[in-house]
Backbone bond lengths (Angstrom), bond angles and torsions (degrees), N, CA, C in turn:
res aa  C-N    CA-C-N  psi(-1)  N-CA   C-N-CA  omega(-1)  CA-C   N-CA-C  phi
1 M - - - 1.441 - - 1.520 111.55 -
2 D 1.366 113.19 -38.08 1.458 117.23 -175.82 1.559 111.34 -59.68
3 L 1.310 116.04 -36.76 1.480 120.52 178.65 1.560 109.91 -64.73
4 A 1.367 116.96 -43.53 1.449 118.83 178.90 1.488 111.94 -62.57
5 I 1.357 116.95 -44.76 1.476 120.62 179.47 1.515 109.14 -60.74
6 S 1.294 117.60 -42.85 1.484 121.86 -178.06 1.535 109.44 -63.02
7 E 1.341 118.59 -36.91 1.467 122.59 -178.06 1.526 109.18 -71.23
8 W 1.383 117.17 -40.22 1.467 119.43 179.58 1.509 111.04 -66.75
9 E 1.402 115.41 -40.46 1.452 120.86 178.04 1.514 110.74 -63.06
10 N 1.295 117.12 -42.06 1.462 120.17 178.91 1.506 111.85 -66.14
11 T 1.313 116.80 -38.54 1.473 120.76 176.38 1.529 109.53 -61.73
12 L 1.341 115.71 -46.26 1.487 117.99 -178.66 1.533 112.57 -66.70
13 E 1.315 117.97 -28.79 1.459 120.42 174.94 1.518 112.32 -64.83
14 S 1.304 114.69 -42.38 1.513 117.55 177.43 1.541 113.99 -86.94
15 E 1.302 116.67 -24.95 1.456 119.51 177.96 1.540 109.58 -134.00
16 P 1.354 118.49 79.82 1.458 119.06 -172.20 1.530 114.08 -64.21
17 D 1.308 117.32 -13.84 1.456 119.67 177.74 1.533 114.99 -104.09
18 N 1.291 114.30 24.66 1.485 119.98 179.86 1.538 106.57 -80.76
19 L 1.348 113.42 102.70 1.502 120.57 -176.94 1.533 112.16 -59.87
20 N 1.296 119.16 -41.74 1.425 119.52 -175.98 1.528 112.85 -69.31
21 A 1.353 118.16 -36.39 1.450 119.81 176.85 1.497 111.10 -70.24
22 A 1.355 118.11 -38.84 1.489 121.07 -179.88 1.538 108.36 -64.53
23 Y 1.325 115.56 -46.00 1.452 120.57 -179.38 1.516 112.35 -59.11
24 D 1.344 114.56 -54.30 1.474 120.08 -177.69 1.532 114.00 -60.75
25 L 1.315 116.60 -40.73 1.430 119.86 -179.61 1.544 110.48 -70.83
26 A 1.321 116.80 -41.66 1.475 119.73 176.36 1.509 109.52 -61.33
27 W 1.317 119.79 -41.40 1.480 120.18 178.02 1.484 112.37 -57.80
28 V 1.359 115.97 -47.28 1.448 121.60 177.64 1.540 110.61 -55.41
29 Y 1.362 114.07 -52.91 1.475 117.27 -175.76 1.569 112.45 -67.85
30 A 1.323 117.26 -19.17 1.440 117.95 179.33 1.516 111.84 -91.94
31 T 1.312 118.96 -29.46 1.450 119.03 -168.16 1.505 117.65 -128.11
32 F 1.309 119.91 -4.96 1.446 121.84 -174.48 1.554 110.52 -59.15
33 R 1.260 119.03 140.92 1.468 123.36 -176.17 1.497 115.15 -66.03
34 D 1.366 116.60 -23.98 1.446 120.35 -177.96 1.534 111.50 -88.91
35 D 1.310 117.69 119.40 1.466 124.46 -177.00 1.510 109.42 -55.91
36 A 1.328 120.30 -32.95 1.434 123.18 -175.56 1.557 109.63 -67.38
37 V 1.303 117.58 -25.35 1.454 123.07 -175.12 1.558 110.23 -91.84
38 R 1.316 117.89 -40.05 1.452 121.71 -175.25 1.546 109.92 -63.57
39 D 1.322 116.19 140.06 1.446 121.68 179.65 1.513 106.96 -150.55
40 G 1.332 116.15 101.06 1.489 119.39 -175.89 1.511 114.35 -60.84
41 K 1.333 117.30 -39.57 1.478 118.78 -176.72 1.507 110.87 -66.87
42 K 1.337 117.82 -42.73 1.502 120.09 176.66 1.542 108.56 -67.03
43 A 1.293 118.25 -39.77 1.461 119.11 -179.88 1.519 111.19 -59.89
44 V 1.347 117.43 -46.81 1.482 119.58 177.85 1.464 112.51 -60.68
45 R 1.350 116.53 -47.57 1.507 118.34 -177.76 1.539 109.55 -57.84
46 L 1.337 116.32 -48.26 1.501 120.25 -178.05 1.509 111.41 -65.49
47 A 1.319 116.58 -43.84 1.494 120.22 -177.50 1.534 109.42 -65.16
48 E 1.285 117.05 -41.62 1.518 119.54 176.86 1.496 110.22 -59.40
49 H 1.303 115.73 -43.00 1.473 120.36 -178.35 1.521 109.69 -68.78
50 A 1.322 117.56 -38.91 1.485 120.18 174.58 1.540 111.04 -62.27
51 L 1.288 115.75 -41.68 1.515 118.56 177.74 1.520 110.10 -56.26
52 Q 1.358 113.35 -47.25 1.469 119.55 -177.40 1.557 109.60 -60.13
53 L 1.354 113.57 -46.77 1.465 119.67 -179.33 1.527 114.10 -59.73
54 S 1.358 114.10 -34.08 1.433 120.56 -178.66 1.525 114.65 -77.47
55 G 1.318 115.72 -6.43 1.501 120.13 -174.14 1.472 112.19 71.60
56 E 1.361 117.29 19.24 1.413 123.42 177.84 1.560 114.46 59.46
57 K 1.293 114.67 31.55 1.477 120.43 -174.43 1.538 112.30 -117.70
58 D 1.308 118.65 -1.97 1.486 121.67 -176.39 1.510 106.16 -108.16
59 P 1.406 113.21 111.02 1.480 115.45 179.51 1.506 114.93 -60.14
60 R 1.299 119.99 -29.17 1.488 121.82 177.53 1.505 111.76 -55.97
61 I 1.285 117.44 -32.58 1.449 120.03 -176.35 1.489 111.24 -78.22
62 Y 1.310 116.56 -32.56 1.499 118.81 170.93 1.550 110.61 -62.63
63 R 1.286 115.63 -40.99 1.483 119.73 175.85 1.517 110.10 -61.39
64 L 1.269 118.31 -43.83 1.483 121.53 178.28 1.549 108.41 -63.82
65 L 1.326 118.39 -45.89 1.457 119.09 -179.80 1.558 111.33 -62.25
66 A 1.299 117.50 -39.65 1.476 121.16 177.56 1.544 108.56 -59.07
67 A 1.290 119.28 -46.76 1.481 121.53 175.41 1.494 113.76 -59.50
68 A 1.363 115.41 -42.11 1.452 119.22 179.02 1.537 110.59 -64.81
69 Y 1.312 117.08 -43.94 1.491 118.49 178.05 1.548 110.98 -59.66
70 A 1.363 115.81 -40.82 1.453 118.40 -179.49 1.526 111.08 -66.03
71 E 1.322 116.92 -42.93 1.457 119.77 177.71 1.544 111.48 -61.80
72 N 1.310 115.50 -28.96 1.497 119.92 177.82 1.531 111.80 -91.60
73 H 1.338 115.89 15.03 1.494 121.35 176.04 1.543 113.26 63.13
74 Q 1.314 116.67 27.81 1.478 122.77 175.68 1.487 107.56 -105.14
75 F 1.354 114.89 69.17 1.448 122.38 -166.67 1.563 110.49 -68.83
76 D 1.268 119.68 -36.73 1.492 119.63 177.38 1.535 111.62 -62.61
77 K 1.364 114.66 -43.01 1.466 117.77 177.38 1.483 110.25 -67.05
78 A 1.307 117.61 -35.60 1.500 119.28 -179.94 1.545 110.55 -62.28
79 I 1.354 116.76 -45.85 1.421 120.67 177.27 1.512 113.41 -60.38
80 E 1.326 113.76 -48.88 1.493 119.25 179.48 1.513 110.91 -57.72
81 T 1.336 115.86 -44.96 1.465 120.10 -177.53 1.511 112.74 -69.09
82 A 1.348 114.88 -36.42 1.466 116.78 173.54 1.477 113.59 -63.73
83 Q 1.322 117.59 -33.59 1.482 121.57 175.99 1.499 108.99 -65.74
84 R 1.339 117.83 -41.77 1.481 122.90 176.20 1.542 109.71 -58.31
85 W 1.303 114.39 -45.25 1.489 121.68 176.61 1.509 109.93 -54.55
86 S 1.332 116.12 -51.78 1.495 120.50 -178.28 1.503 111.41 -62.57
87 D 1.349 117.52 -44.40 1.406 119.72 -177.48 1.548 111.46 -63.80
88 L 1.321 116.90 -44.90 1.451 121.40 179.79 1.498 112.90 -68.20
89 A 1.345 117.50 -41.80 1.428 118.99 177.23 1.493 113.47 -63.99
90 T 1.416 115.98 -38.18 1.458 117.97 176.95 1.518 112.10 -66.92
91 S 1.355 117.59 -39.67 1.453 119.72 -179.24 1.531 111.70 -67.66
92 Q 1.349 116.24 -23.30 1.470 119.67 177.91 1.517 111.58 -95.74
93 G 1.360 115.99 6.31 1.469 118.82 179.07 1.469 114.36 73.15
94 K 1.309 119.71 19.18 1.450 124.20 -178.34 1.530 112.51 -102.52
95 L 1.291 117.07 5.98 1.468 118.88 -179.48 1.555 104.22 -140.83
96 R 1.306 115.75 126.50 1.441 120.68 -176.36 1.564 110.76 -111.91
97 G 1.299 115.18 79.33 1.447 119.54 168.37 1.568 113.43 99.87
98 R 1.256 113.65 176.25 1.456 121.86 -172.43 1.501 110.41 -75.94
99 K 1.323 121.42 -24.08 1.486 121.62 -177.91 1.511 109.58 -55.87
100 Q 1.312 116.03 -48.24 1.508 120.53 -177.82 1.509 111.24 -63.66
101 T 1.369 119.06 -34.91 1.436 124.02 177.73 1.511 108.55 -64.58
102 R 1.322 119.63 -45.96 1.416 120.85 178.28 1.519 112.23 -61.10
103 I 1.345 116.85 -39.55 1.454 120.64 175.47 1.516 111.55 -59.66
104 Q 1.345 115.35 -43.75 1.471 118.64 179.23 1.505 113.07 -62.56
105 Y 1.318 118.20 -42.64 1.489 120.97 177.57 1.504 110.04 -61.21
106 R 1.299 117.29 -39.46 1.516 119.55 179.39 1.492 110.34 -65.44
107 S 1.341 119.98 -30.16 1.436 120.36 -174.12 1.546 112.56 -83.42
108 L 1.347 116.70 -8.27 1.493 120.19 176.80 1.529 108.54 -75.13
109 P 1.309 119.10 140.03 1.444 120.25 173.31 1.493 108.84 -62.00
110 T 1.284 116.93 143.93 1.507 121.51 178.18 1.476 110.49 -109.82
111 E 1.314 113.51 171.62 1.492 118.06 177.79 1.501 110.45 -57.77
112 H 1.368 116.00 -40.77 1.418 120.86 -176.40 1.593 112.47 -71.40
113 S 1.330 114.17 -36.73 1.476 116.52 -179.54 1.501 112.80 -75.38
114 T 1.342 116.45 -30.12 1.438 116.45 178.08 1.516 114.56 -84.35
115 A 1.295 116.86 -20.33 1.458 121.56 178.68 1.522 112.13 -60.88
116 R 1.325 118.12 -33.78 1.426 120.31 179.55 1.525 112.64 -76.42
117 H 1.358 117.83 -12.68 1.430 120.97 -178.69 1.524 111.05 -96.04
118 K 1.295 119.58 8.97 1.504 120.00 -176.78 1.522 107.80 -81.01
């Protein structure tokens, strides 16, 4: 994983507006299973940048940002952003009903799940 992170970081140094690199690196920092790799602050910064680069029209990036906020213990923002993800995905026909929304909320880190990783 260290090599992949290094490659994404190098890409972003030379191409700061590379949406794919920002998205992939933010996802790793927000969700990777190894505590030593996850970094909520970096995840939020990269996810917010990815959202800006996307023109705020890609629901996947709202999902990413919600996970980043949760990893950074910003749970209110995580819930609000997950709702934006759901609304946008639904309006684009990419989400079929509330069942998937409930699954998404369950997949976000919570205050209780992240407390044990401190």
